[in-house]
N, C-alpha and C positions, 0 to 999 in steps of 0.2 A: 182249351181245346188242344188236342195232339197236333203232331205235324206228320206229314206222309212223304215218303220218297217213292216213286214209281219209275221203274226202269221200262224204257221201250227200245225198240230197234227191229231191224229186220229178222225175219225168221231165221234161225240157226246161228246167229251172232253170239249167243251165250248169255242171254238174260237170266235164266234160271241159274246158270253156273255162277255168275256174279253174284246173284242173290243168296246162294248158298254159302259163298265165300264170306259175304257180309255176316250171315247167320253165324257162322263158325266163330268168327272174330268175336262177335258179340257175346256169344255163349262163353267163350274163353275169358271174357271180362266180368263173367258171373251174372249175366242177364237171363232172364227167363224168356224164352222166344217160343211162340206157338204159332199156330195158323196152318196153312195149306201150301203144299207145293205140287206141282204137276210135272209129270216126266213123259217125254216121248218114248213109245215103245217100238222098237224095231225087230222085224224078223228078217234076216239077211239084209238086203239093201232097201227093203220096203218097210215104210212107217205103217204099222197096223192099228194103232191107237196111243191113247194118252192115259196115264195112270194118275189117280189122285192119292197124296200121302199126307196124313196128318202128321204135322212135325213132333207133337208133343207125344202121342201114343204109338206113332208108326204105323196105325191102321192104313189100310189100301183099299182102293176101289178103281173102278174105271169111270173116267170122264166121257171118252168115247172109244169107239171101237168099229172097225170095218165090219165085223160080225155081230154087232149089238143089233138084236131082233126088232127092237122099236125104240121110240123116242125121236126127239126133232133131228133132221138131218142137216149137217153141214159138211159140203163136200161129200166125199166117200164114206164119212163117218156118221154114226147115229150116237146121240148122246145118252149116256144113262143117267137120268134125271136121279133115279134113286140113290145111287151112289154120290152124286154130286151133292144132294142135299143132306143124306144121312152121314156123310164123312166130311166133305167140304166144307158145307155150311156150319155144321157141328164144330168143326176145327176152329174156324174163325170166330164164333161166338164164345166158345171157350177160352181162346186166347184173349178175346176183349176182357173177359172176366178176371182171368188168372195169370196172364203173362204181362211182361214189362213192354214187350214189342209183338205186334201182330203181323204175321206174313200172309200175303195174299198172291199167290201165283197161279193163275193169272186172271185179269179181266180181260176177257176176249169174247170173240163172237159164240163160242159154245156156251159159255157161262151165263151170257145174257138171256138165254132161254128161261132160266129160274128166277123168278120173282124173289124167293126165298135167298137166293145167292146175292142179288142186288141189295136186298134189305140187310142182309149180314154185313156188306161191304159198307153200307151207309152208317150201319151201327159202329163198326170199326173206326170210320172216318170222323164221326161225331163224337167218339169216345175221348178220353184224355190220353189215350195211348199213342205211341208212335207206330205208324203203320209202313211197312216195307212191302212193296208189290211189284208186279209187271203188269204192264198194259200192251195189249195187242197194238202194233204199229200203225195198221191201216184201218183200225175199227172206226166206224163212224156212227155208232150208236149214241143217241141222246145221253145216256147214262154215263158212258165213259167220256163224252165231250164235257159233262159237267165236271168230272173227276179231273181232266186236264185244266180245265178253267179255275178250279178253286184255288183260292189265294194261297193257302197254306200246305199245298202240296207242290212238292218240286219233282218235275218229270225230267229224267235224264236219259239221253239217247246213249245205249251201248254201241261202241264202234270197235273195229279192230284196235285202233289206236289208243282207245281209253280203257279197254276192259281189264287191262291188268291192273291199273291203278285205282278204278272205281271201288272195289271192296273196302280197302282200307280209308279212302276219302269217305265215302259215306258211313262207314262204321264210325268215323271220327266225328262227323256231324251229328249222327245219332247220340253218341255218347255226351256231346256238348249239349244237345237239346235236353238230355235228361238231367244233366247236371243244372242246368239253367232252371228247367222245371222244379228241382228239389230246392233249389236256392229261393224261387218264388213261393214255394209251398212253406217253407221255414219262415220267410218273411212275414206270409200271410198269418201264421200261427202267432209270431212273436208280437204282432200288432193288436192281437185279441185283448 
């Protein structure tokens, strides 16, 4: 089974920025990274929504928007279930099949409205792939509590003090885990 690293921390601390820096380092090492990134979208000083981006294809859609006409409501936003499932879920599942590392940004209250999203996250975590993700700081959903309590998942809080060193540290851990997995696979094959 794979191993997972989830970043958490207060809103605006830079979880996605740290995650993207880890992704860049891993890609520079020649690893195939796929999955989902979400980005805050602002107009002036106001946040108007969140975009979803498929890391592999670059395809974009809305996770939530203040002017989304329908869908579950979280605060002033309505969730675009269609984009979450047709872009976000597909990006995760494709990464499970084709990438070395699966990125899931983020497991939070908006995403928890989608059973398809929860199943995709579970599939990624139960695969042999390494998962990198972010998890909402204050979410108390039973699904995310299971993620936080799972033994092979390391949850790291991003702070102002550690956010500059985290990308290199986590990328190193991921590389070490991949090397260890490759060694174990070679050992299994040689024992046949």
